[in-house]
Each structure stands twice: as structure tokens, then as C-alpha cells.
Backbone bond lengths (Angstrom), bond angles and torsions (degrees), N, CA, C in turn:
res aa  C-N    CA-C-N  psi(-1)  N-CA   C-N-CA  omega(-1)  CA-C   N-CA-C  phi
1 X - - - 1.405 - - 1.488 112.25 -
2 X 1.256 126.24 118.77 1.435 126.65 -177.41 1.576 114.12 -144.04
3 X 1.463 106.61 72.69 1.487 112.45 -176.38 1.471 112.01 -69.69
4 X 1.343 126.96 -50.13 1.407 124.07 -175.49 1.488 116.51 -66.53
5 X 1.297 117.02 -25.23 1.448 122.17 -176.62 1.521 118.04 -52.36
6 X 1.341 118.38 -45.61 1.499 117.03 -175.80 1.559 111.07 -60.54
7 X 1.284 123.55 -19.93 1.477 125.54 178.03 1.535 111.56 -82.90
8 X 1.303 117.66 -9.38 1.486 121.49 179.17 1.547 109.94 -127.63
9 X 1.403 114.18 83.24 1.464 116.61 -175.42 1.478 112.50 -66.23
10 X 1.318 116.55 -31.83 1.548 119.03 176.92 1.582 105.93 -128.32
11 X 1.306 116.17 145.84 1.394 121.84 179.40 1.553 113.00 -45.19
12 X 1.316 121.55 127.94 1.359 124.37 174.35 1.573 115.33 76.82
13 X 1.288 115.95 -1.65 1.480 119.68 -178.75 1.523 110.23 -113.91
14 X 1.298 116.40 116.48 1.465 123.17 179.01 1.440 113.10 -90.30
15 X 1.300 124.77 131.75 1.398 130.28 177.00 1.462 115.67 -107.11
16 X 1.360 121.54 94.66 1.494 120.22 -174.95 1.518 110.33 -61.64
17 X 1.390 121.68 -34.00 1.432 123.16 179.25 1.493 110.32 -61.51
18 X 1.322 114.64 -46.82 1.476 121.50 -179.48 1.500 107.60 -61.73
19 X 1.288 117.45 -44.65 1.412 122.19 -175.02 1.622 111.13 -62.36
20 X 1.298 113.24 -41.61 1.419 119.73 179.57 1.558 108.41 -65.38
21 X 1.411 116.90 -44.69 1.444 118.16 178.90 1.624 111.21 -61.40
22 X 1.249 111.14 -45.56 1.506 115.44 -178.16 1.540 108.27 -62.95
23 X 1.299 122.38 -35.35 1.425 123.91 -175.92 1.517 107.62 -70.46
24 X 1.368 114.61 -43.18 1.439 122.36 -175.66 1.562 108.29 -67.06
25 X 1.349 113.72 -46.15 1.436 116.79 -166.97 1.582 114.00 -88.13
26 X 1.336 112.52 -25.38 1.496 117.46 -173.75 1.532 113.18 -116.62
27 X 1.326 115.49 -57.91 1.458 122.26 -173.56 1.614 109.64 -63.98
28 X 1.409 112.53 -53.22 1.442 116.53 -174.54 1.544 112.12 -62.11
29 X 1.383 115.40 -35.36 1.482 116.22 177.88 1.480 112.16 -69.81
30 X 1.302 118.24 -36.54 1.474 122.03 174.72 1.549 112.22 -62.50
31 X 1.357 113.35 -40.95 1.489 118.52 -177.40 1.521 107.62 -64.79
32 X 1.352 117.34 -44.59 1.434 120.81 -175.64 1.486 108.00 -64.82
33 X 1.275 118.81 -40.92 1.554 118.59 179.56 1.536 109.33 -61.67
34 X 1.330 116.74 -51.52 1.508 122.56 -177.56 1.579 106.98 -58.21
35 X 1.341 116.10 -43.11 1.463 117.66 -178.17 1.493 113.94 -65.38
36 X 1.361 117.38 -38.00 1.485 122.38 174.88 1.547 108.95 -62.12
37 X 1.303 116.13 -46.13 1.504 118.57 179.72 1.476 109.95 -59.35
38 X 1.323 121.02 -47.42 1.414 122.48 -176.41 1.539 110.59 -68.23
39 X 1.304 121.15 -39.76 1.485 127.54 176.27 1.547 108.62 -57.63
40 X 1.341 116.33 -49.37 1.449 121.75 -175.12 1.582 107.22 -67.17
41 X 1.302 115.61 -44.77 1.527 118.02 177.00 1.495 114.26 -58.15
42 X 1.356 115.95 -40.55 1.449 123.66 178.00 1.522 109.80 -64.87
43 X 1.364 119.03 -45.99 1.455 124.02 -174.17 1.508 108.83 -68.99
44 X 1.374 115.29 -27.96 1.538 117.33 -179.54 1.541 110.42 -95.53
45 X 1.275 120.25 10.09 1.414 127.05 -179.17 1.496 113.06 59.23
46 X 1.350 115.24 29.51 1.463 118.04 176.75 1.518 113.05 -89.48
47 X 1.345 113.85 -25.24 1.437 122.76 174.87 1.600 111.61 -118.09
48 X 1.263 115.45 156.48 1.451 118.28 179.00 1.525 106.32 -69.70
49 X 1.347 115.90 160.88 1.423 121.01 -177.32 1.625 106.22 -75.94
50 X 1.316 114.30 113.85 1.424 117.99 178.60 1.600 108.84 -138.92
51 X 1.303 115.76 173.43 1.478 119.38 -179.41 1.542 105.69 -81.04
52 X 1.349 115.85 107.08 1.473 117.50 -178.47 1.549 112.13 -60.27
53 X 1.276 118.95 -34.42 1.512 119.76 -177.17 1.576 105.05 -67.64
54 X 1.295 124.43 -43.20 1.442 120.82 173.70 1.456 114.62 -67.33
55 X 1.340 117.97 -40.87 1.476 121.34 176.22 1.522 112.07 -59.30
56 X 1.322 116.26 -31.36 1.406 118.60 176.31 1.521 112.96 -59.07
57 X 1.239 114.57 -41.21 1.518 119.17 179.73 1.523 114.25 -78.86
58 X 1.310 115.55 -30.26 1.480 124.31 -177.05 1.570 110.45 -73.69
59 X 1.330 117.53 -36.97 1.440 118.85 -177.63 1.470 115.97 -59.99
60 X 1.398 116.77 -45.69 1.518 116.48 -179.71 1.522 112.25 -88.70
61 X 1.303 119.83 -1.29 1.506 120.48 -175.51 1.545 110.59 -59.81
62 X 1.354 124.08 -43.95 1.451 123.37 177.95 1.551 111.08 -63.98
63 X 1.308 119.09 -26.64 1.444 120.79 179.46 1.592 109.76 -68.89
64 X 1.380 114.27 -41.89 1.443 120.61 176.14 1.618 108.10 -60.75
65 X 1.361 115.57 -48.45 1.417 121.28 172.83 1.526 113.76 -47.68
66 X 1.335 114.73 -49.41 1.475 118.75 179.85 1.508 111.29 -59.96
67 X 1.374 114.09 -44.45 1.442 117.61 -178.89 1.531 112.09 -59.88
68 X 1.371 117.28 -45.99 1.425 122.31 -177.53 1.516 107.61 -68.76
69 X 1.251 118.18 -42.12 1.561 119.08 179.41 1.466 111.28 -57.09
70 X 1.382 113.52 -53.53 1.476 117.50 -177.21 1.468 112.95 -61.34
71 X 1.305 118.57 -37.50 1.537 119.45 -179.64 1.452 114.29 -79.47
72 X 1.313 120.18 -29.18 1.475 123.37 -169.41 1.575 112.49 -109.08
73 X 1.311 117.57 -43.98 1.437 119.47 -166.50 1.565 115.64 -114.70
74 X 1.243 116.88 -17.86 1.460 122.80 -179.72 1.446 115.36 -51.13
75 X 1.384 116.50 -37.02 1.474 118.66 -178.58 1.624 111.02 -69.61
76 X 1.307 118.27 -19.74 1.428 122.32 -178.52 1.450 114.06 -94.61
77 X 1.324 113.31 -19.67 1.512 120.31 -176.49 1.506 113.09 -76.84
78 X 1.346 117.99 129.46 1.393 121.67 178.44 1.530 112.02 -70.25
79 X 1.378 113.13 -36.30 1.467 118.18 177.78 1.548 108.58 -105.27
80 X 1.342 113.64 90.99 1.447 120.97 179.58 1.603 112.10 -50.79
81 X 1.270 112.80 142.46 1.465 122.31 175.12 1.450 112.23 -77.60
82 X 1.318 118.49 120.86 1.490 123.97 173.55 1.459 111.28 -85.75
83 X 1.293 118.95 104.89 1.504 122.42 -170.94 1.568 113.22 -59.57
84 X 1.342 116.34 -37.27 1.507 117.28 179.25 1.468 107.17 -69.29
85 X 1.299 123.15 -40.55 1.435 122.88 179.56 1.514 112.91 -65.09
86 X 1.319 115.07 -40.76 1.456 124.99 -178.60 1.543 105.22 -63.31
87 X 1.309 119.59 -49.49 1.470 122.21 -175.23 1.556 108.83 -67.65
88 X 1.311 119.20 -40.96 1.489 121.27 175.50 1.521 111.24 -55.44
89 X 1.347 114.67 -46.78 1.436 121.47 179.86 1.523 110.87 -61.97
90 X 1.306 116.07 -43.26 1.463 118.97 -176.58 1.466 110.40 -68.53
91 X 1.376 121.20 -35.32 1.415 124.10 175.78 1.524 110.46 -64.29
92 X 1.304 116.77 -46.97 1.462 125.65 179.97 1.561 107.60 -57.02
93 X 1.373 117.82 -48.64 1.467 118.11 176.13 1.479 116.41 -61.61
94 X 1.289 118.30 -37.76 1.387 120.58 179.68 1.543 110.67 -68.01
95 X 1.282 118.10 -49.43 1.474 122.02 -179.94 1.522 111.58 -59.88
96 X 1.371 116.37 -45.63 1.378 115.91 -178.49 1.535 114.88 -77.54
97 X 1.342 114.88 -26.25 1.490 117.93 173.27 1.519 115.22 -73.84
98 X 1.337 119.11 -22.49 1.432 120.59 179.38 1.477 113.09 -93.74
99 X 1.365 120.78 -18.93 1.374 122.33 -178.32 1.592 108.47 -63.52
100 X 1.333 113.40 139.21 1.522 116.12 171.69 1.491 112.72 -63.07
101 X 1.307 115.13 142.34 1.463 118.14 175.06 1.467 114.47 -76.98
102 X 1.253 120.20 131.95 1.496 121.33 177.11 1.431 109.27 -88.63
103 X 1.326 117.15 123.50 1.515 121.00 175.14 1.497 108.22 -117.80
104 X 1.296 111.51 163.62 1.444 117.78 -176.12 1.546 111.23 -95.02
105 X 1.385 115.39 -5.06 1.454 118.66 177.26 1.536 113.56 -86.41
106 X 1.347 117.86 149.08 1.414 118.02 -176.75 1.555 108.96 -72.81
107 X 1.382 118.50 160.45 1.483 121.59 -176.75 1.514 111.54 -55.90
108 X 1.297 121.16 -39.42 1.480 121.20 -178.86 1.518 109.30 -64.78
109 X 1.315 117.98 -38.78 1.458 119.84 179.35 1.465 112.92 -67.08
110 X 1.394 117.99 -36.12 1.458 120.51 177.56 1.598 111.91 -66.20
111 X 1.393 111.87 -35.39 1.501 115.81 174.70 1.530 112.84 -62.30
112 X 1.343 112.92 -44.02 1.474 118.47 178.34 1.570 111.72 -61.39
113 X 1.390 113.78 -38.74 1.412 117.70 -179.08 1.560 110.53 -66.29
114 X 1.342 115.75 -38.75 1.472 118.10 -175.29 1.557 105.05 -71.45
115 X 1.297 117.03 -41.34 1.474 118.58 180.00 1.531 112.53 -66.58
116 X 1.225 118.66 -29.61 1.494 124.75 174.34 1.569 109.22 -65.34
117 X 1.309 117.05 -43.39 1.396 121.66 178.87 1.443 115.04 -67.02
118 X 1.371 119.34 -33.79 1.450 124.90 178.86 1.437 110.09 -72.66
119 X 1.355 121.04 -33.00 1.489 125.07 -177.76 1.451 112.84 -67.54
């Protein structure tokens, strides 16, 4: 996995044109895909109601962290990071964090509870 690399064709040299191309052709497409998935899941009550635009940036954030960690800090870490285990845990956290919470109270009671908290 080498996400930041395409924007740095030579060590220490940043290419704004290449970064714009990579953003338009790779990053933006991925963001649109994730946002559509989140919007569809919210509309079908499969996911909790969240801001899909922010969710689109939060879903891949741990992947960028993994990339940076593996390339920069893994050599110094006594407890090496297992990418497969890390990604399994990330997926589990996303799926459990997005699932609507099942409560035993009726919808009207939940609305009253929320209103009471706001007051």
C-alpha cells in the first residue's frame, strides 16, 4: 500500500500537478464510492444516521495510519504491527460502530428521552 508515493515522484520533490491528478482520478472516486455506500446504508436504516461526508474521510483514515506506521515506525516498534489483524479489527470496528443500536424502548419514548436531554 503506497498512497502518498504518487505525489512524490522523486525524494523531497512535491508535484502539485501529479497530486491534483491523483486526487481527481483515485481519491475522489474512492470518496464518492464510500459516500454512496454510507448514504445508502443510512437510507435503509442499516447504519446509524451520521454525516456521510465526514464518514467518507474517517473510514480510510486508519489505512493511512497503517501505511505511515509500516513505512516509518515499524522498524522501531518492539511489537510489530500485523497488517491483517489490524485491518480485521478496523473492519469490525467500522461495522459495529455503524450498526444502529437496538433498544427496547419504543421510538416515541426515545424521542422524549432525547428531548429531555436537550432541555
